[in-house]
N, C-alpha and C positions, 0 to 999 in steps of 0.2 A: 543327463547331469551338466552337461555342455549350455543344455537348453535353461536351464534352473537356473546357471550362474549367468548367463546372461540377461534371461529373464528380470534377475535380483539387480545385476547390475544398472539394467535400465531402469528398473524402479526408482533405485538411490537416487541416479543421475535426476530423475524428474522430482523427486524430494526435495533434493537441494535445490535445484531451478527453483521451488514454488516457493522457500526460505528468501532466496535472492531478488524473485520479484515481488514479496513483501517487502523486504526491506527497501525496493525501491520506490514501491507507493506510498510506503511511510514516511520515508525521507522526503518525497515530492510533497507532504500535506504540509511538512513543517516551514512556517511563517518566518522566513530568515531576511526581513527585511524589503526583498523586491517582489512585486506582486506575478502571482502563478495561479493558473486558472484550479490547476490541481491542490488548490489550497482548501477547494471546496468540495472535493472528494468527500463522500461520505453526509455530503448536506441533503436530509430529506426534507421535501417540499411537501404540504397537506394539498393532496391535488384530486378533487371532487370527493374526499370523505377517504382518499387512499394516496398513502405515503408513498412520494415518489422522489427518485433521484433530482438534484436541482440541473443538471444537466439534458432531463427528459422536458423540462418545462421551458427552457429560455436557454439561450446562445449565451457562452462565456469569453468573452476575450480581456484582453490586458492592451488596451489604446498608449499606454505609456509605463514602465519602469514600476511606479509605483501606484499604479489605478487597476483594478478589474471593473470591470462592466458587466454587467446581466440583463440582456433585452429578452424580458418577457416575451411567448408569443402571444399571449393571453392580456392584456391591460390588467384584468381583475389579479393575477397573480401577483403584481409587484408587494403588495401587502404580507401573502403567505411567504415571500420567498426573503423578505427582510424578518419575518418572524422567526424563518427557519435558521436563518443567518444568525439573527442573535441566541438563540437557543442551541447552535451549536458550539457555546462557548470557545470561538476561535479566537474570542479579543479583538474581534474587527465590528467596526462601526457601520452600516449600510446606510447612504442614505439616498433619497430618489427623486426627481426631477419630472416624475408622472408618468415618464415613458422608460425610463433605464435606471436600476438601482446601482447606484456608485458605491465602490469600496477603496476607500482612500486607506494603501498602507504604510502605517508610520516607519520611519526607521528607526534602525534596532537601539537600546539601550547597551551599556553595559550589563546589565542586570540580565535583561532576555537575551544576552548573547550567551550567558553563563547557564543560563535554565537552555539555553539550544543544543549547547554543547554537552549538558547534561541527559535531554532527550536523543540526542544521537547517538550518543556513548551506549545507551539503552537500549535502541534499535539495534545497533550494531552485534551488543552481547546477546541478544534473543534471537538474531541470525545465527549468529557461530554456533550458539548451543543447540539450534536446530539442526545445524549441518552439522556437527561432530554425532548427535543422536541419529540421523541419517546412518552415520560411517559405521558407531559403533554396534546399530542394528545388522547390517547387511555384513560386518564383520562375523558376529556372533552365526547369523546365518551361514556363510562359506562354512565355520568351522564344523556345523553340525552337518553340512553337506559331503563335506572331508571327513568326515565321522563313518557316514554311512555308505560311503564308497567302499566297496571292495579291494582288499588289498590287489596288485597287478602281479600277474607270474614271471616268471622271467622272458625276456623277448616281447614281451607283449607291450605295444604302444598306445600312448593316452588318446 
């Protein structure tokens, strides 16, 4: 019985942590006016006929707060990388000099700030719902376990 409760609590904690980790990843992708390599998480590039994460075909860094530099490991990947970034609908415009793909992250407009606030609230609410659901399901399971447990006799310990 106690083992079941411990397993249930560990499972719930793991599910709640997954929700927080997901929220962290999603918030990292949001373009908040400062260059961040995580903004490109999820961008897939066609690499020899296979869709591959951008991080696996190039190094990504931020030489300054407004620029993301993408250095492909193969020169022939510059065009596919530019195409993948454009197709990802991130609102970013890549530019290349033949060796490196650069993305200038524009400063935020008031309208973009308001959109970001809405997006952050939405992501936060989804994480809260996920955590609430995990807690509710665990409470339901604990109630079931309590009902199934035989009543204690006088003087018996838990």
